[in-house]
C-alpha positions, 0 to 999 in steps of 0.5 A, spaced: 442 130 285 446 129 291 441 127 297 444 124 303 442 122 308 436 118 307 430 119 312 433 114 317 440 118 317 444 113 312 449 115 307 449 109 303 451 103 308 454 108 313 451 113 319 444 111 322 443 110 329 446 105 334 445 107 341 442 105 347 434 105 348 435 111 353 438 115 348 432 114 343 427 119 346 433 124 346 435 123 339 428 123 336 426 130 340 433 133 337 431 130 330 424 133 330 426 140 333 432 140 327 427 139 322 422 144 325 427 149 325 432 147 319 429 152 314 425 156 319 426 164 316 427 166 323 432 161 326 436 162 320 436 169 320 438 169 327 444 164 326 447 168 320 446 174 324 450 171 330 455 168 324 456 176 322 456 180 328 459 175 333 464 170 329 466 175 324 463 172 318 464 171 312 472 169 313 476 171 307 480 167 302 487 168 301 492 167 295 498 164 298 502 168 292 509 167 295 508 160 297 505 158 290 511 161 286 516 158 290 512 151 289 512 153 282 505 149 280 498 150 282 496 156 286 494 155 293 488 159 296 487 159 304 480 159 306 481 163 313 477 159 318 483 161 323 480 168 323 473 166 326 472 168 333 475 163 338 480 161 332 477 155 328 471 153 324 468 150 330 464 156 333 459 155 326 456 149 328 456 150 336 452 157 335 447 152 331 446 147 336 446 152 342 440 155 339 436 149 338 438 147 345 435 154 348 429 152 343 428 145 347 429 148 354 435 145 355 440 149 360 445 144 361 450 143 355 455 138 355 461 137 349 467 133 348 474 136 345 480 133 343 484 139 341 480 144 345 477 148 339 470 145 340 471 146 347 472 153 347 467 154 342 462 151 346 464 155 352 464 161 349 457 160 346 454 158 353 457 164 356 454 168 351 447 165 352 447 163 359 448 156 359 451 151 364 457 148 360 461 141 362 467 139 357 470 132 357 477 132 354 482 126 355 487 127 360 493 127 355 489 132 351 488 136 357 496 136 358 498 138 351 492 143 350 493 147 356 492 154 353 485 152 351 483 148 357 485 155 361 481 159 356 475 154 357 475 155 364 476 163 364 469 162 360 466 159 365 466 151 363 467 145 367 473 141 364 473 134 366 479 130 364 478 123 362 483 118 365 480 112 361 483 108 355 488 112 351 486 118 354 484 122 348 478 124 344 475 117 343 475 117 350 472 124 351 466 122 347 465 116 351 464 119 357 460 125 354 455 119 352 455 116 359 453 123 361 448 124 356 445 117 358 445 119 365 442 126 364 438 126 358 432 130 360 436 136 362 442 136 358 443 137 350 450 134 347 453 139 342 457 134 338 463 137 335 464 133 329 460 130 323 460 123 327 455 120 332 448 118 331 443 121 326 441 127 326 448 129 328 452 128 322 447 131 317 446 137 322 453 139 324 455 138 316 449 143 315 451 148 320 458 148 317 456 148 310 457 156 311 464 155 309 463 152 302 457 156 301 462 163 302 467 159 298 463 158 292 462 166 292 469 168 293 473 164 288 469 166 282 470 173 285 478 172 285 479 167 280 473 168 275 471 160 276 471 155 282 477 152 284 480 145 281 481 142 288 478 143 294 482 140 300 481 139 308 484 135 313 480 130 316 479 127 323 472 127 325 471 131 319 467 137 320 471 142 317 472 138 311 464 136 310 463 144 311 467 146 305 466 139 301 458 139 301 456 145 297 461 143 292 459 135 291 454 137 285 459 142 282 463 138 276 470 138 275 472 140 282 476 135 286 475 134 293 481 131 297 481 129 305 487 129 308 488 124 314 493 123 319 499 118 318 502 119 324 509 116 325 507 112 318 501 108 315 506 102 316 506 103 323 500 102 328 501 109 330 496 113 326 489 116 325 488 114 318 481 111 318 479 112 311 486 110 308 487 104 312 481 102 316 475 098 315 467 099 316 464 098 323 460 101 329 463 106 334 459 112 337 452 111 335 454 110 327 457 106 322 463 108 318 470 107 317 474 105 323 481 103 325 480 096 329 483 089 329 480 083 326 476 082 332 472 089 332 476 092 338 478 099 337 485 100 335 489 106 339 491 112 335 496 117 334 497 124 331 501 130 333 495 133 332 490 132 338 484 134 333 486 128 329 487 123 334 481 119 333 480 112 330 473 113 326 471 119 321 464 122 320 459 117 316 458 122 310 466 121 308 465 114 308 460 114 303 464 120 299 470 115 299 466 109 297 462 113 291 469 116 289 466 123 289 472 124 294 479 122 295 482 121 301 490 121 303 494 121 309 501 125 311 505 124 317 507 128 323 513 130 320 510 132 314 505 136 317 510 139 322 514 142 316 508 145 313 506 148 319 513 152 319 513 153 312 506 157 313 509 161 318 515 163 315 513 164 308 506 167 309 506 169 316 500 165 318 501 160 324 496 154 322 493 149 327 497 142 326 490 139 324 490 144 318 497 143 317 496 136 314 492 139 308 497 144 307 502 139 307 499 135 302 497 141 297 505 142 297 506 136 295 501 136 289 501 143 287 508 142 283 505 137 279 500 141 276 500 147 271 500 154 274 493 156 272 490 150 276 488 152 283 488 149 290 483 151 295 485 149 302 480 150 308 485 153 314 480 150 319 484 153 325 490 157 328 496 154 331 496 158 338 494 152 341 499 148 338 505 152 341 507 147 346 507 141 342 511 144 336 516 147 341 517 140 344 517 136 337 522 141 335 526 140 341 525 147 343 524 150 350 517 154 350 
């Protein structure tokens, strides 16, 4: 029976709490509040009501039949998180954390964002619940995700461009942590991925596990059994943990996480922490990181803003070491090809993050018999990536 994390927030040697004393009270308060409401019928009823009536869950599973036929191997199925309100999986987790914030009397919400989807989801829920919202985003990501920046502002959020470091997701998270330390009494920090100090990796996973729980019902209805493979892109890893977690104890279902190989694993321009990293401590937890021999965090690259991060959630680190999940990486070029193919073959515009998982599935499917099935978490839609794709394709937008 899979039973992680332990009471101190560890997944084997990973996870834990590595933060300043200033934040210990806030984390203890959050841990106690979550423990109080985690199984509370009233809290869960409200959570699932919001998912149904505001988000539009359950999201469907779609058989990419034409593409499967063209590939000539395993059948490809897509879990359509792109159809959620706000266009991605992020809102599942944000609703849960915002509900906790209200119960804790916190009226100021901060968040970090890379691709902007977590920022949009946070701004959306803050508007819905009447909460102040401040979103930190690296200035590089502000430029390449202009549409989502405008959406956040429309929803009433203050977007703070971060100019330090590589000006991407890592640096946005750094600034959000600094804000939290300064305003710990009034502020609730909604972390968007399964990283950070305990209880965040567990809490975000739990809220996102609605994805996999729905799939466990939907796949037998569609094909009479569970899939042979469950696949998802991995940046920080929340969409992947959301679909993986309910399947961890299901035998014969292979879990595959797909990281960003960027310009290639033989270069320094990638974001594949699990495939090419080593254990270390970042942003309050121990996990696999991209770092040099002195423990300095390496610069990363991905065509996808949401995967441009030097670490990964600690539960993924444990799943890798325990061999319950396999982790691979695909390049920018492979992800861009999968993006275009998905658009033109299935009429679905996927997020560049999700395109990494699709790309690997398209390599794997032809090697498998036609009666095998691959379920991919299509974690978000690609509207936000139009400028990036146009630029990478040499087109004018």
